[in-house]
N, C-alpha and C positions, 0 to 999 in steps of 0.2 A: 298512426297517433288517431290522427283525424280521425277515421273509422272508429276507433274504439273511444275518441271523445264524443263522436256522435252518438254512439251507443250510450254512455253513461249520460249524458244530457239527456237520452229517452228515459233510461231505468231506474236513476238516482241521481237527478240534477243537484243534490246539496253535494255528492262526493265530486262531482267534476267541478263544480264553484271550488270546492277545496282544494284541489288540486291544480287547478289554474292559481288562485290567489297564493298557495303556497310555492309553486315554480317561479312567478312573477317575485315573489318577495326574497327568495334562493338568489333569485336573477339579480336581483339590485343589489342585495349585501356581496354577491360576490364581486359585482361591477364597481361597489365602493372600496373592497378590499384593495381592488387591484390596479384602484387608480391613479396611485403615485409611481413616478418613474425614478424618485430618488435612490441614490447609492449610497450604502450596503439597502435593500428593500425592507420592509417593514417585518420584522417576524412572523405576521400574519400574510402576506404576501410572499414572504420566502416559503412559508410549510406550504401554502397553497400551489404555486408553481412547484414546490420541488417533488410536491408528494399527491401532482392529480387525481392520481388512480384511488389514490385513500380518501381523499376530499371527496369526491363522487358516490365513492360510493356510501359515505358517511351522511350525504344531502339523500341517496338515495331510502338510505332506512328509515333517517329523520321522516318523510314524506310518505314513505310508504304505511309507515306507523300511523301514520296522522290519518291518512286515508284508511287506515284499517280502526280506528276509534270514529270516525263518521261511520262506516259502514255499523260499526257493531252498537252504536248511539240508540237505533230503534228498537233494539233486543233490550238493552237494559232499561230504555226510560219507558217502554211498554206501549210502544207505538204501533205497535203492528209490526212488525218488520219482516221480510219475506225470505226464507234461505234459498231460493233460487236467486231471485236478485242477489242479495250476498254474497255468495259463491262467482257469481259473474261479476259483480265488482272487484273481488281481489284478484281475478283473473284477468280482467280489462287493466285495472291499475296498475298492477304488476310487467305487464307486458308494456305497455306506453312507459312508467319510468324508467325500465330495461333499456327501449329505444331511446330515449332522450339519454340515457347515460352514455350511451353510447356512439351518439352523435356529436357529444361533448367532447368524447375521446378522441372521434376522429379528427375532429376540428382542432384541436390540440396539436394532433399527431401532424396535420397538414400545413397549421403555423411554421412548426420548426422545422419542415421540410422546406418552408416558402421558396428559399433562395434555391432550390433544386428544382422547384416546381415554375416558377415563375419565366425563366428562358424557355421551357417547353408552349406556353401559352400564348408569350408577347414577344415579338420581333426586337423588339426595341430596349430588352433587358436580356443581358447576358451572365453565362455562367458566372460565378466570384469563387475563388479558389480563398481569398484574402480574410472571410469573414472571421469574426473572434467569438469565442466561446462565451455564455454569461458568465462564468467564472473567469475570465480573462477581463471581460469590460469593470467585471466589480474591482478586480487585482489593481486595476490602472487606476479606478476612482479613490478607494478607500487607503491606499499607499500613494499616493498623488505627492508631490515633494513638499507643500505648507502642512498636508493635514498629518503625513506620516512623522514629519518632525516634531510637531505637539505632541503626537500621543507616545513616540519613543522617551520624548524626554520625561515627560508625566511618569510613563512605567520605571523606568530606567530612576529617575530622582526616588521615588519611593524606598528606595533600598541600597541605593547607592548616595553619597555625598556627592555632588557636582561641584567642583571648584569653578569650572570655566563654561565657555558655551559647549553645546553639545550640537555635532554636524551631521546630518544623514544623508549618506552618499546611497544608489542603487548600486549594487553589485552583479556583475553577471555570475551567478551560481554556478557551482560544480560540485553542486550535491543533487544526485537524483530525482528530480521531480519537487523538490524545494527551490523557493527562493530566499533571496540574503541581501539585508541591509548591511554596511558597515556606517558605524556608527563611531564620531571619532571626537573625543573631550578637549578642545583647544586653549589655549591660556589667553590672553588681553592681546599676545602678539600673533595670534594664529598658529602658534605652536602647538604638535599635539602632546598631551599628557598622556590620556590613557586610548585606547582602543576596545570597539566591542564590537560584535558582530549578533543582527538579529536574524534569526528562522523563519521564515514564514512558510507555514505547511498548509496547503491547499486540502482541500475536501476529501481526496481521494489521497492522500500520502497523510494523514493524520495517525493510520497505523504506524507509523517512524518513532511519532514521538510515545506512543504505547509501547512499542519494542524496546526504546531506549530505557522507558522509566522502571520496566522489566527487569531490565540487565542490572540497573543500578540500585535495583532494591536488593541486589545479593551483592554488588561487587561496590566498593568504595570507588567516584570518579576518579580519584587522583591515582588508584592504585593501575588503571586504563589508561593515563593522562587524557583524561574527559576533561572538557572545560564546564564549571560548576556554571548552574542555570542560574542568570541572576534577578530575572523577570519572566514569568509566562501569563499569558492574556490571549483574549479573543479580540478577535476583527473583523465584524461581519460572521462570514465563511470560513475565517481560517484562523488557524490558529499559531502564535507566534511565542519565540523564546528568545530571549536576549541573555547573550553569554558574552563571557571575557574573550577577545581576542589577539592577545601577546602584541607581538609588534606591529598587526595590522596587514602582513602580507606573508604568501607563501615562502616557506626555507629555499633558499637559493639551490639552483641544481645541482651546484657541484660538490655540495655539502649534502644533497639528498641521500646516497647511497648509505653512505654510514648512519644518518641519522634515521634510514626508513630501516635497517637491520636491528638496531637499536629500539626502533620502537615494535618491530615485530615479536623480538626475542624477551620483551618485557609483558607482549600480551600473550605471547605461548607460555609464558612460564605460570600465569594464572591455572591453577587448577580448578576447573568448576565443582561449585557444591553439589555434595548429590541432591540436596530441595531442589534447586535450579535445573539441573539435567532431567529431574522426574516431571516437574514442570513444563520445563519446556518439548520433551517426547510426548506429552499429554496432547500436544498441538502440533507438532512438525514432525517428521520420520526425518530421522538420521542416515548417512551414506547406506549402513547394511540393510534398513527397512526400504529403502527407493532403488538399490539395485537388487530387487526382486525378477521373478520368471517374468512375468508381464513384461515387463521393459527389456531383459533379452530377448522374448519373443520378437519384438520389431525387425530384428534382424533376420529371420527368417525369408524377408523379401529379398535378402543381399546374398542369399548362398545359393549360388548358381550350381558352384562343383558337388559331388561327392564329397571331396574334401572340406571343404567348408562348413559341409551340412552334416557331418560325422564331428568337426569340431563344435558345431552350436551344441547337438546333444551332448558331447561329453559337459560343456559347458554346464549346461542347465542340471546335467547330473552331479556335477561338483558346486553346484552355485549356493546351497545349504553348507558345507561347511567354510566357504570363505563367507559367508554373509556370519558365521558363528567367529572368525577368525577376526572379523572387520570388530564385530563386537566386544573383543577384548582388547583393543586398541586404547591408549588415553584419548580422552577429548580436549580440544583447546578452542578457545575462540578465533574467528576469523573474520574480520571487518574488511568490507569491500570498499570502503571509503577511506580507507587508512593508503592515500595518496600524496604525491607533495604538495598538489595542490589544494590538500585540506589541513595540511600541519603549518603551525606558526608556532616561531620561539618567543616561550614565554620567559624572560628571566633566563635562568641556565638549564630552564626545563622545556620540552616542547608541548603543546597539546592539540589534539586529534579532535578536529571539528564535528564531527558526525560520526554518529552510534545506531544510526535509526536501522539499518539493515544489517546487522552482524547475526552471524549465524555461529551453532556447534557444527564440531566435525571432526574427527579423528585426527590427528596431528598431523598424519601423514598428509591427508586430503588437504586441512588448513596450509599447511605447507605450499602444495599445489597450487591452491587458487590465490595465492598470493604471491604466485610466478616465483618461489624462490627453490624448488626442487631439483634446481640443477646443484645447488648447494645444502641440500637437503642433509647430508653426513654431517659437515660443518655446524650446522643449526642446531642439529642433535647433540654436537659436543661440546656446543654452550650452552644449551639446557640443561644437560644431565644433570650439573651440582645443584640447578634451581627447584628441578622436579622429581620427587622419589621414586615415581611410578616410570621415570625413563632411565634408571640406573642400569638395567636389563636388556633395556631396548636398542636394535642395530636399526640403520637406513635399510641397506641393499636385502635384507632375508626379511623386514618387517614392518616398517612406518613405511619402508617406499611401496608397499601392497598397496595403501590407502590412496595415495597419490598417483598412482595407476588406475585404481577403481572411479578414483574420482572423474577422472579423465576418459575414462571410457562413457562412463554416466553423460559427460560433457557430448561426447560425440555420436551417443545414442540420440541425447536430443535438438543435436544438431543435423540430424539425419544423415549423417555421414557413416553408412552403412558400412563400407568395406574399409572404412578406417577404423572402425570397431571391432568389425572381425581380425584386424590384423593386432589391434589393439590386447584382445582375449589371448592370443598367440602368448605376447609380450607377457601379460598376468601369470599367465600357465610357467613361463618358463621363469619366472620369478618365483611363484611358490616354490618350484622344483630346487633352485636357488638356495632358498630356507635349510633343505636337507644336504645341499650338497655346495658348498660355500667353493667350488674349483667351478661352478657352471656357471657360463655369462650371464650376466645380468644386462637388460637395456633399461638405461634410465628413464625416467617421465621426462619429458620436455615442457 
């Protein structure tokens, strides 16, 4: 950079003057934009810190464009421009600005790694593993007790008339990646009138909100025992929604088995609309597409004997027909968050508080993912009157196949390759049983 600056000072003083002034001005602007330590940060500071590379690229482009206009000025104004000097000016200014941009990126990277680097340089500084991420610091600031109390009441009062005081408590979340607050409307004596739950989605979890919104564009919330969204808003980098929370606590353990089975059948009894299935398939593969030759090929490393190698070759040869068989099976919703701690009683009904991670799977796979494949035949009999597409289906020779294939996929993804080879044998026996009801069938566990 120094050599380039000296050369430009000799051949084009106007250009080096412009570049110096521009770089200093942009440095001063950046320092001004980053001056505050307020949380949440102002939008400009948040954009610069979150998109540093994009910001530096923009500054590079603007500065280079300005320098190019300075180089072009003598030719436009008829002041006797020199083509060789112009070319040298373009090359040198581009190289200098590129080096400055890279230096800034390296400085930012080193700053982010400071807590790891300082202990290597300074003896009195020790490596710490308890540092918080910027998003965690922002969370603690914007959802501090007084601040969350005011914001939650303000947002809820816009849509729900509040008769008493609203108290907001932090709740240890049982939702994957999501934070929760419990909002209690109390009467004058401090007795609870109503309960609400505020769900807080960090930036990396906002896709759960989008998934939930997509689902309930096609299905009424009440059909799946999902709570209504009373209010939704943004707080710093977080997206929030407030929902009714029934009695304010999960259902008792002693009541859960019966409640769980009822809710599972309610969810499985829904027949996904064709338009919903088409949209889902456009972005996510279903089990038949995921259980493909590339996935099965991973098992080659565990095929230690000629018998296992032959088993794997037969599996690959019959895989296309298996995929077609799975594609013919009826689809059902699966919600991995349908657990006791996420279900509350609301009057005579229950609410499933989380729907951001739902998936579509063949019904047998959905039953397995819910941990109910041991009672697959029983669930199928209960569902048969509720779904016309199940009247001619059986568990042992039909839907149970998807449960076994789902289990096989899990084993492969967990790199339990020997167990997966054993599961292939079970699947083959299961397929034989479809043609021979007397053949023994091993149920998925």
